[in-house]
Z-matrix of the N, CA and C atoms (Angstrom, degrees):
N
C 1 1.461
C 2 1.525 1 108.39
N 3 1.327 2 116.81 1 129.36
C 4 1.465 3 119.83 2 177.82
C 5 1.534 4 111.21 3 -61.25
N 6 1.319 5 116.87 4 143.17
C 7 1.453 6 122.46 5 178.37
C 8 1.526 7 109.66 6 -61.49
N 9 1.333 8 116.77 7 139.72
C 10 1.461 9 121.39 8 178.75
C 11 1.510 10 113.76 9 85.79
N 12 1.338 11 117.88 10 3.07
C 13 1.464 12 121.92 11 178.49
C 14 1.523 13 109.99 12 -123.06
N 15 1.339 14 115.60 13 144.52
C 16 1.463 15 121.31 14 176.37
C 17 1.522 16 107.74 15 -122.64
N 18 1.324 17 116.78 16 116.95
C 19 1.465 18 121.79 17 -178.59
C 20 1.523 19 109.62 18 -59.02
N 21 1.366 20 116.21 19 130.60
C 22 1.468 21 120.33 20 -177.83
C 23 1.530 22 113.04 21 -120.69
N 24 1.328 23 117.76 22 4.67
C 25 1.470 24 120.55 23 175.70
C 26 1.521 25 108.40 24 -149.25
N 27 1.307 26 115.02 25 166.46
C 28 1.457 27 119.06 26 171.80
C 29 1.529 28 108.07 27 -77.93
N 30 1.309 29 117.37 28 173.96
C 31 1.459 30 121.17 29 177.70
C 32 1.527 31 109.23 30 -67.13
N 33 1.320 32 115.93 31 132.33
C 34 1.466 33 121.97 32 179.23
C 35 1.522 34 109.11 33 -125.32
N 36 1.325 35 115.06 34 155.86
C 37 1.462 36 119.85 35 173.10
C 38 1.519 37 107.77 36 -116.83
N 39 1.320 38 115.54 37 137.36
C 40 1.462 39 121.44 38 -178.97
C 41 1.522 40 107.43 39 -119.77
N 42 1.327 41 116.01 40 115.05
C 43 1.456 42 120.89 41 -179.76
C 44 1.520 43 111.66 42 -87.59
N 45 1.328 44 115.31 43 152.57
C 46 1.461 45 120.77 44 179.56
C 47 1.516 46 109.07 45 -155.12
N 48 1.321 47 116.46 46 160.31
C 49 1.462 48 122.76 47 175.33
C 50 1.519 49 107.84 48 -149.89
N 51 1.329 50 115.80 49 148.89
C 52 1.453 51 121.27 50 -179.53
C 53 1.518 52 108.88 51 -149.68
N 54 1.335 53 116.87 52 130.84
C 55 1.459 54 122.65 53 175.15
C 56 1.520 55 109.06 54 -113.06
N 57 1.329 56 115.87 55 149.63
C 58 1.458 57 120.25 56 175.90
C 59 1.527 58 109.73 57 -59.36
N 60 1.314 59 117.12 58 145.88
C 61 1.464 60 121.38 59 176.61
C 62 1.528 61 110.64 60 -70.59
N 63 1.312 62 117.68 61 -25.54
C 64 1.467 63 125.48 62 174.20
C 65 1.523 64 106.50 63 -157.65
N 66 1.310 65 117.34 64 159.72
C 67 1.463 66 120.66 65 -177.96
C 68 1.525 67 111.15 66 -55.29
N 69 1.333 68 115.68 67 133.64
C 70 1.465 69 123.60 68 174.19
C 71 1.526 70 113.71 69 63.10
N 72 1.333 71 116.01 70 33.85
C 73 1.460 72 122.43 71 -177.10
C 74 1.527 73 109.92 72 -119.40
N 75 1.338 74 117.45 73 128.14
C 76 1.465 75 120.86 74 175.12
C 77 1.522 76 108.73 75 -58.71
N 78 1.316 77 115.85 76 126.38
C 79 1.462 78 121.57 77 -179.00
C 80 1.523 79 108.36 78 -134.80
N 81 1.328 80 116.11 79 138.20
C 82 1.457 81 121.85 80 -179.86
C 83 1.523 82 110.13 81 -128.74
N 84 1.310 83 116.05 82 142.45
C 85 1.456 84 122.22 83 173.95
C 86 1.515 85 109.35 84 -131.41
N 87 1.323 86 116.32 85 157.22
C 88 1.464 87 120.06 86 177.91
C 89 1.521 88 109.53 87 -117.12
N 90 1.325 89 114.95 88 151.32
C 91 1.464 90 122.01 89 177.70
C 92 1.524 91 106.73 90 -124.56
N 93 1.332 92 115.87 91 123.24
C 94 1.458 93 122.22 92 -177.70
C 95 1.527 94 109.91 93 -81.40
N 96 1.320 95 117.18 94 127.21
C 97 1.467 96 122.26 95 178.03
C 98 1.528 97 112.56 96 -91.18
N 99 1.325 98 117.83 97 -8.18
C 100 1.475 99 122.54 98 -178.30
C 101 1.524 100 112.11 99 53.37
N 102 1.323 101 116.10 100 44.35
C 103 1.461 102 120.32 101 176.54
C 104 1.521 103 109.90 102 -77.96
N 105 1.317 104 116.50 103 152.76
C 106 1.464 105 121.70 104 179.87
C 107 1.532 106 109.86 105 -103.33
N 108 1.351 107 117.37 106 104.10
C 109 1.468 108 118.66 107 179.12
C 110 1.532 109 112.36 108 -65.35
N 111 1.326 110 117.61 109 -28.78
C 112 1.469 111 119.82 110 178.70
C 113 1.519 112 111.82 111 -65.88
N 114 1.333 113 115.89 112 -29.52
C 115 1.471 114 120.68 113 177.96
C 116 1.525 115 112.03 114 -94.63
N 117 1.357 116 117.29 115 5.69
C 118 1.469 117 123.60 116 -178.76
C 119 1.533 118 111.06 117 56.93
N 120 1.338 119 114.27 118 43.70
C 121 1.466 120 120.21 119 -177.34
C 122 1.528 121 110.77 120 -85.36
N 123 1.329 122 116.51 121 136.43
C 124 1.464 123 123.78 122 176.75
C 125 1.526 124 108.18 123 -128.56
N 126 1.326 125 115.58 124 168.87
C 127 1.464 126 120.95 125 177.08
C 128 1.518 127 108.27 126 -119.06
N 129 1.322 128 116.75 127 120.80
C 130 1.459 129 123.00 128 -179.54
C 131 1.528 130 107.74 129 -93.13
N 132 1.326 131 116.55 130 116.18
C 133 1.468 132 122.57 131 -175.82
C 134 1.525 133 109.58 132 -87.39
N 135 1.333 134 115.26 133 123.60
C 136 1.460 135 121.28 134 178.74
C 137 1.521 136 112.39 135 -96.32
N 138 1.346 137 116.46 136 -35.77
C 139 1.468 138 120.62 137 -177.73
C 140 1.519 139 109.20 138 -163.96
N 141 1.332 140 115.68 139 158.03
C 142 1.463 141 122.35 140 176.26
C 143 1.529 142 107.68 141 -137.93
N 144 1.312 143 116.73 142 135.18
C 145 1.460 144 121.61 143 172.12
C 146 1.519 145 108.69 144 -118.94
N 147 1.333 146 116.89 145 129.04
C 148 1.460 147 122.89 146 175.29
C 149 1.523 148 108.51 147 -118.33
N 150 1.318 149 116.50 148 138.93
C 151 1.457 150 122.24 149 -178.87
C 152 1.521 151 108.42 150 -131.96
N 153 1.341 152 116.52 151 100.05
C 154 1.461 153 121.58 152 -178.02
C 155 1.521 154 112.04 153 -77.37
N 156 1.338 155 115.67 154 153.46
C 157 1.459 156 120.35 155 164.66
C 158 1.524 157 107.62 156 -64.75
N 159 1.334 158 116.50 157 154.10
C 160 1.464 159 119.74 158 176.86
C 161 1.519 160 109.69 159 -73.36
N 162 1.327 161 117.51 160 140.26
C 163 1.470 162 118.93 161 173.45
C 164 1.528 163 109.56 162 -68.86
N 165 1.323 164 116.09 163 158.06
C 166 1.473 165 120.53 164 177.66
C 167 1.523 166 109.99 165 -71.52
N 168 1.324 167 115.63 166 142.83
C 169 1.458 168 121.23 167 176.05
C 170 1.525 169 107.58 168 -96.35
N 171 1.329 170 115.96 169 97.75
C 172 1.465 171 122.78 170 -177.26
C 173 1.526 172 107.60 171 -114.71
N 174 1.330 173 117.22 172 124.30
C 175 1.463 174 121.67 173 -177.05
C 176 1.529 175 111.17 174 -54.83
N 177 1.314 176 115.55 175 134.29
C 178 1.467 177 124.10 176 176.52
C 179 1.533 178 113.51 177 60.77
N 180 1.348 179 116.94 178 24.74
C 181 1.465 180 121.40 179 178.73
C 182 1.529 181 109.20 180 -135.55
N 183 1.323 182 117.19 181 127.23
C 184 1.462 183 121.57 182 174.54
C 185 1.523 184 108.64 183 -80.46
N 186 1.334 185 116.92 184 127.98
C 187 1.464 186 121.84 185 179.57
C 188 1.525 187 109.10 186 -125.97
N 189 1.329 188 116.24 187 158.16
C 190 1.461 189 119.94 188 176.71
C 191 1.519 190 111.57 189 -159.42
N 192 1.326 191 115.10 190 162.07
C 193 1.462 192 123.72 191 170.85
C 194 1.519 193 106.18 192 -133.19
N 195 1.341 194 116.09 193 123.08
C 196 1.461 195 122.30 194 178.39
C 197 1.520 196 108.64 195 -115.31
N 198 1.325 197 116.29 196 150.06
C 199 1.457 198 120.51 197 173.86
C 200 1.523 199 109.25 198 -150.19
N 201 1.322 200 114.92 199 160.26
C 202 1.465 201 120.61 200 -178.98
C 203 1.524 202 109.38 201 -153.16
N 204 1.326 203 115.25 202 163.62
C 205 1.463 204 122.50 203 173.34
C 206 1.514 205 106.79 204 -131.01
N 207 1.338 206 115.84 205 128.37
C 208 1.465 207 122.02 206 -177.46
C 209 1.521 208 110.93 207 -131.53
N 210 1.322 209 115.73 208 163.14
C 211 1.460 210 120.93 209 177.99
C 212 1.523 211 112.23 210 -88.92
N 213 1.335 212 117.65 211 -12.02
C 214 1.463 213 121.66 212 178.31
C 215 1.524 214 109.86 213 -132.94
N 216 1.314 215 116.39 214 162.18
C 217 1.462 216 122.60 215 179.80
C 218 1.529 217 110.46 216 -66.55
N 219 1.338 218 116.44 217 144.35
C 220 1.461 219 122.61 218 -178.44
C 221 1.528 220 110.00 219 -124.92
N 222 1.335 221 116.83 220 150.60
C 223 1.466 222 121.52 221 177.63
C 224 1.525 223 111.52 222 -97.84
N 225 1.332 224 117.25 223 -21.88
C 226 1.466 225 123.68 224 178.17
C 227 1.528 226 107.89 225 -137.38
N 228 1.331 227 116.16 226 168.76
C 229 1.461 228 120.13 227 -179.89
C 230 1.525 229 110.14 228 -61.99
N 231 1.336 230 118.13 229 120.33
C 232 1.469 231 120.50 230 -179.43
C 233 1.531 232 111.16 231 -77.37
N 234 1.320 233 115.17 232 167.69
C 235 1.459 234 120.19 233 171.29
C 236 1.521 235 108.08 234 -128.08
N 237 1.316 236 116.85 235 173.29
C 238 1.461 237 120.17 236 -175.41
C 239 1.528 238 113.30 237 -64.77
N 240 1.312 239 117.56 238 -16.79
C 241 1.455 240 120.77 239 176.88
C 242 1.522 241 112.93 240 -74.32
N 243 1.331 242 117.31 241 -14.15
C 244 1.463 243 121.09 242 178.29
C 245 1.533 244 109.20 243 -77.64
N 246 1.324 245 116.21 244 137.49
C 247 1.467 246 121.90 245 -172.83
C 248 1.523 247 113.93 246 -56.38
N 249 1.323 248 117.76 247 -35.98
C 250 1.463 249 119.96 248 -173.89
C 251 1.519 250 114.10 249 -101.51
N 252 1.312 251 118.39 250 13.26
C 253 1.464 252 122.34 251 179.14
C 254 1.530 253 109.19 252 -91.35
N 255 1.335 254 116.60 253 116.64
C 256 1.464 255 120.62 254 -179.41
C 257 1.522 256 112.19 255 -89.92
N 258 1.332 257 117.37 256 -30.90
C 259 1.463 258 120.69 257 179.87
C 260 1.521 259 109.16 258 -157.69
N 261 1.327 260 115.85 259 148.89
C 262 1.453 261 121.97 260 174.56
C 263 1.521 262 108.17 261 -145.88
N 264 1.312 263 116.38 262 144.02
C 265 1.457 264 120.97 263 179.81
C 266 1.522 265 110.04 264 -139.38
N 267 1.328 266 115.83 265 147.04
C 268 1.461 267 121.87 266 178.75
C 269 1.524 268 109.08 267 -134.40
N 270 1.318 269 116.70 268 131.18
C 271 1.461 270 123.07 269 170.71
C 272 1.516 271 106.30 270 -117.68
N 273 1.341 272 116.51 271 127.71
C 274 1.458 273 120.28 272 -174.65
C 275 1.519 274 110.73 273 -137.51
N 276 1.321 275 115.02 274 152.44
C 277 1.458 276 122.47 275 171.45
C 278 1.519 277 106.63 276 -123.66
N 279 1.325 278 116.13 277 120.44
C 280 1.460 279 122.53 278 175.74
C 281 1.516 280 106.24 279 -98.34
N 282 1.331 281 115.99 280 125.08
C 283 1.459 282 119.91 281 -172.42
C 284 1.520 283 111.47 282 -137.01
N 285 1.324 284 115.31 283 141.44
C 286 1.461 285 120.71 284 170.28
C 287 1.529 286 107.68 285 -132.30
N 288 1.287 287 118.08 286 -171.35
C 289 1.465 288 121.79 287 -175.23
C 290 1.527 289 112.82 288 -65.00
N 291 1.344 290 118.18 289 -20.60
C 292 1.461 291 120.39 290 -176.31
C 293 1.520 292 114.07 291 -98.88
N 294 1.343 293 119.29 292 -14.60
C 295 1.455 294 120.10 293 -179.27
C 296 1.511 295 113.22 294 168.12
N 297 1.342 296 114.82 295 -177.09
C 298 1.462 297 121.51 296 -177.08
C 299 1.519 298 110.73 297 -135.12
N 300 1.328 299 115.76 298 150.50
C 301 1.458 300 122.50 299 174.60
C 302 1.525 301 107.02 300 -134.27
N 303 1.347 302 116.64 301 134.92
C 304 1.463 303 119.41 302 179.67
C 305 1.533 304 110.01 303 -101.18
N 306 1.342 305 115.14 304 151.23
C 307 1.453 306 122.92 305 179.30
C 308 1.524 307 108.56 306 -134.45
N 309 1.325 308 115.63 307 147.65
C 310 1.455 309 120.67 308 173.93
C 311 1.515 310 107.69 309 -134.49
N 312 1.332 311 115.79 310 132.86
C 313 1.461 312 120.91 311 -179.12
C 314 1.516 313 107.83 312 -130.32
N 315 1.329 314 116.22 313 123.59
C 316 1.451 315 120.98 314 -179.85
C 317 1.515 316 108.76 315 -133.01
N 318 1.303 317 115.54 316 148.91
C 319 1.455 318 119.96 317 -178.98
C 320 1.518 319 110.50 318 -123.69
N 321 1.312 320 116.01 319 115.73
C 322 1.467 321 123.25 320 171.72
C 323 1.517 322 113.06 321 52.45
N 324 1.345 323 117.50 322 44.68
C 325 1.463 324 119.28 323 177.20
C 326 1.522 325 110.49 324 -58.91
N 327 1.304 326 116.57 325 -46.92
C 328 1.453 327 121.16 326 174.85
C 329 1.515 328 107.27 327 -123.00
N 330 1.336 329 117.09 328 119.38
C 331 1.457 330 119.88 329 -172.68
C 332 1.522 331 112.53 330 -70.42
N 333 1.329 332 116.07 331 156.02
C 334 1.463 333 119.51 332 173.78
C 335 1.524 334 110.06 333 -60.49
N 336 1.305 335 116.94 334 152.20
C 337 1.464 336 120.95 335 -176.36
C 338 1.526 337 112.82 336 -65.55
N 339 1.332 338 118.37 337 -11.26
C 340 1.455 339 120.40 338 179.79
C 341 1.524 340 112.73 339 -81.10
N 342 1.336 341 118.64 340 -12.62
C 343 1.459 342 121.18 341 178.43
C 344 1.523 343 110.55 342 -89.15
N 345 1.337 344 116.66 343 134.40
C 346 1.461 345 120.30 344 175.45
C 347 1.520 346 111.42 345 -73.79
N 348 1.339 347 116.73 346 -34.36
C 349 1.461 348 122.82 347 -178.64
C 350 1.517 349 107.78 348 -162.66
N 351 1.351 350 117.35 349 164.02
C 352 1.467 351 119.14 350 179.34
C 353 1.527 352 112.58 351 -109.46
N 354 1.320 353 117.72 352 -9.61
C 355 1.449 354 120.67 353 177.82
C 356 1.513 355 111.78 354 -178.67
N 357 1.324 356 115.37 355 165.38
C 358 1.467 357 121.66 356 176.56
C 359 1.521 358 107.43 357 -129.62
N 360 1.323 359 116.03 358 127.75
C 361 1.460 360 121.62 359 177.19
C 362 1.527 361 107.03 360 -101.44
N 363 1.326 362 115.93 361 116.34
C 364 1.463 363 120.54 362 -175.08
C 365 1.526 364 112.65 363 -100.55
N 366 1.323 365 117.69 364 -18.32
C 367 1.459 366 120.46 365 177.83
C 368 1.529 367 108.53 366 -101.33
N 369 1.312 368 117.73 367 175.03
C 370 1.457 369 121.49 368 -166.03
C 371 1.526 370 116.12 369 -74.00
N 372 1.331 371 119.56 370 -20.52
C 373 1.461 372 121.25 371 -174.60
C 374 1.518 373 111.31 372 -122.80
N 375 1.347 374 114.42 373 158.88
C 376 1.458 375 119.55 374 161.39
C 377 1.519 376 106.68 375 -122.54
N 378 1.310 377 116.69 376 162.94
C 379 1.462 378 121.60 377 -171.18
C 380 1.522 379 110.62 378 -124.64
N 381 1.326 380 115.44 379 141.07
C 382 1.456 381 122.72 380 178.29
C 383 1.524 382 107.02 381 -119.00
N 384 1.337 383 116.09 382 135.02
C 385 1.457 384 121.42 383 179.37
C 386 1.524 385 108.93 384 -123.83
N 387 1.337 386 116.18 385 147.97
C 388 1.461 387 121.18 386 173.31
C 389 1.520 388 109.21 387 -146.22
N 390 1.332 389 115.85 388 150.65
C 391 1.460 390 120.95 389 178.12
C 392 1.523 391 108.88 390 -161.95
N 393 1.313 392 115.21 391 130.56
C 394 1.452 393 121.44 392 174.15
C 395 1.512 394 110.18 393 -99.39
N 396 1.335 395 115.16 394 165.41
C 397 1.456 396 121.70 395 175.81
C 398 1.524 397 108.49 396 -135.07
N 399 1.338 398 116.78 397 123.68
C 400 1.471 399 125.05 398 174.43
C 401 1.527 400 113.96 399 63.56
N 402 1.322 401 118.60 400 24.26
C 403 1.464 402 121.75 401 177.07
C 404 1.529 403 110.01 402 -87.75
N 405 1.322 404 116.74 403 152.63
C 406 1.467 405 121.38 404 179.88
C 407 1.528 406 111.51 405 -74.43
N 408 1.332 407 117.43 406 -29.82
C 409 1.457 408 121.18 407 -179.02
C 410 1.511 409 111.83 408 -132.60
N 411 1.325 410 115.96 409 170.86
C 412 1.464 411 121.76 410 179.39
C 413 1.523 412 110.52 411 -65.50
N 414 1.320 413 116.00 412 142.04
C 415 1.465 414 123.49 413 179.11
C 416 1.519 415 109.00 414 -120.45
N 417 1.316 416 116.09 415 176.80
C 418 1.455 417 119.15 416 -179.24
C 419 1.505 418 112.29 417 -162.30
N 420 1.322 419 114.47 418 -170.06
C 421 1.452 420 121.94 419 179.12
C 422 1.519 421 109.04 420 -144.73
N 423 1.306 422 116.08 421 157.95
C 424 1.466 423 123.02 422 173.45
C 425 1.517 424 106.46 423 -138.92
N 426 1.311 425 116.57 424 158.13
C 427 1.454 426 117.62 425 -179.57
C 428 1.506 427 113.88 426 -172.46
N 429 1.330 428 113.45 427 -175.55
C 430 1.464 429 121.98 428 176.79
C 431 1.517 430 108.93 429 -138.49
N 432 1.321 431 114.34 430 140.82
C 433 1.453 432 123.50 431 174.03
C 434 1.524 433 106.21 432 -110.84
N 435 1.331 434 117.56 433 127.24
C 436 1.461 435 122.48 434 -178.86
C 437 1.523 436 109.13 435 -112.07
N 438 1.320 437 116.59 436 135.05
C 439 1.454 438 119.83 437 178.01
C 440 1.512 439 111.36 438 176.36
N 441 1.329 440 115.14 439 -165.57
C 442 1.459 441 120.60 440 179.88
C 443 1.522 442 110.04 441 -145.00
N 444 1.322 443 114.70 442 157.34
C 445 1.459 444 121.57 443 175.42
C 446 1.529 445 108.65 444 -81.15
N 447 1.335 446 115.26 445 147.68
C 448 1.460 447 120.34 446 177.65
C 449 1.522 448 108.51 447 -146.23
N 450 1.309 449 115.04 448 153.84
C 451 1.462 450 122.21 449 175.27
C 452 1.530 451 107.43 450 -101.48
N 453 1.333 452 116.32 451 127.54
C 454 1.460 453 121.89 452 -178.85
C 455 1.521 454 110.58 453 -99.34
N 456 1.312 455 116.11 454 149.56
C 457 1.466 456 119.66 455 171.30
C 458 1.523 457 107.29 456 -63.71
N 459 1.322 458 117.47 457 160.48
C 460 1.470 459 121.45 458 -174.96
C 461 1.531 460 112.19 459 -58.79
N 462 1.330 461 117.99 460 -43.75
C 463 1.462 462 119.90 461 -178.19
C 464 1.526 463 111.93 462 -70.31
N 465 1.311 464 117.64 463 -39.10
C 466 1.472 465 121.23 464 177.93
C 467 1.522 466 109.88 465 -66.47
N 468 1.340 467 117.54 466 -42.90
C 469 1.466 468 121.14 467 179.84
C 470 1.533 469 110.57 468 -60.89
N 471 1.317 470 116.51 469 -46.53
C 472 1.473 471 120.07 470 179.69
C 473 1.529 472 110.65 471 -61.46
N 474 1.313 473 118.14 472 -42.18
C 475 1.458 474 120.94 473 179.70
C 476 1.533 475 111.45 474 -66.59
N 477 1.318 476 118.02 475 -40.42
C 478 1.466 477 121.43 476 -179.84
C 479 1.535 478 111.25 477 -65.25
N 480 1.334 479 116.90 478 -46.15
C 481 1.465 480 120.58 479 -179.74
C 482 1.531 481 109.68 480 -63.93
N 483 1.329 482 117.31 481 -46.82
C 484 1.458 483 120.67 482 -179.22
C 485 1.526 484 110.69 483 -61.46
N 486 1.306 485 118.15 484 -44.32
C 487 1.462 486 122.24 485 179.96
C 488 1.526 487 111.16 486 -62.14
N 489 1.330 488 116.80 487 -43.75
C 490 1.472 489 120.72 488 -179.00
C 491 1.518 490 111.11 489 -65.75
N 492 1.305 491 117.34 490 -45.25
C 493 1.464 492 121.47 491 -176.76
C 494 1.522 493 111.02 492 -70.83
N 495 1.329 494 118.35 493 -42.91
C 496 1.453 495 121.22 494 -177.45
C 497 1.521 496 113.45 495 -71.41
N 498 1.342 497 117.59 496 -23.77
C 499 1.460 498 119.23 497 -179.51
C 500 1.526 499 112.38 498 -93.14
N 501 1.324 500 116.45 499 8.88
C 502 1.466 501 120.45 500 -177.48
C 503 1.494 502 112.27 501 -67.61
């Protein structure tokens, strides 16, 4: 348990799904955690699983589907170097006239057992992003966020909210 936090719920999983608004278009959705700011409630993230749709296999065309989960709203597809990005995944098919090869890249879907948590969400929502490249139709992602609610001390809560908002 992180210092300055008191666990107030058991571990819960929150499912979500998001489809592109149109093929190959950056699309973002938000998921409300119903946290209570008056009680200084935060959500401690233990793990995230993302499951992308498969990209289209089009001869001589590279295709992909990317998705991410962040603690703040994004205008473009984030990467793991962004402060509020908890996970990002890419599924791609590299294709030329003679054949195709598929690739999958995931980052920290399930954390090593040595980590107590992978992130803390201090504001009320988390955000899911998805975007395809060169696909014939709209693609999407689905996933689960695992964690628990906790009550933060006043100074820790203020620091967490300020850090999350300022790094957006």
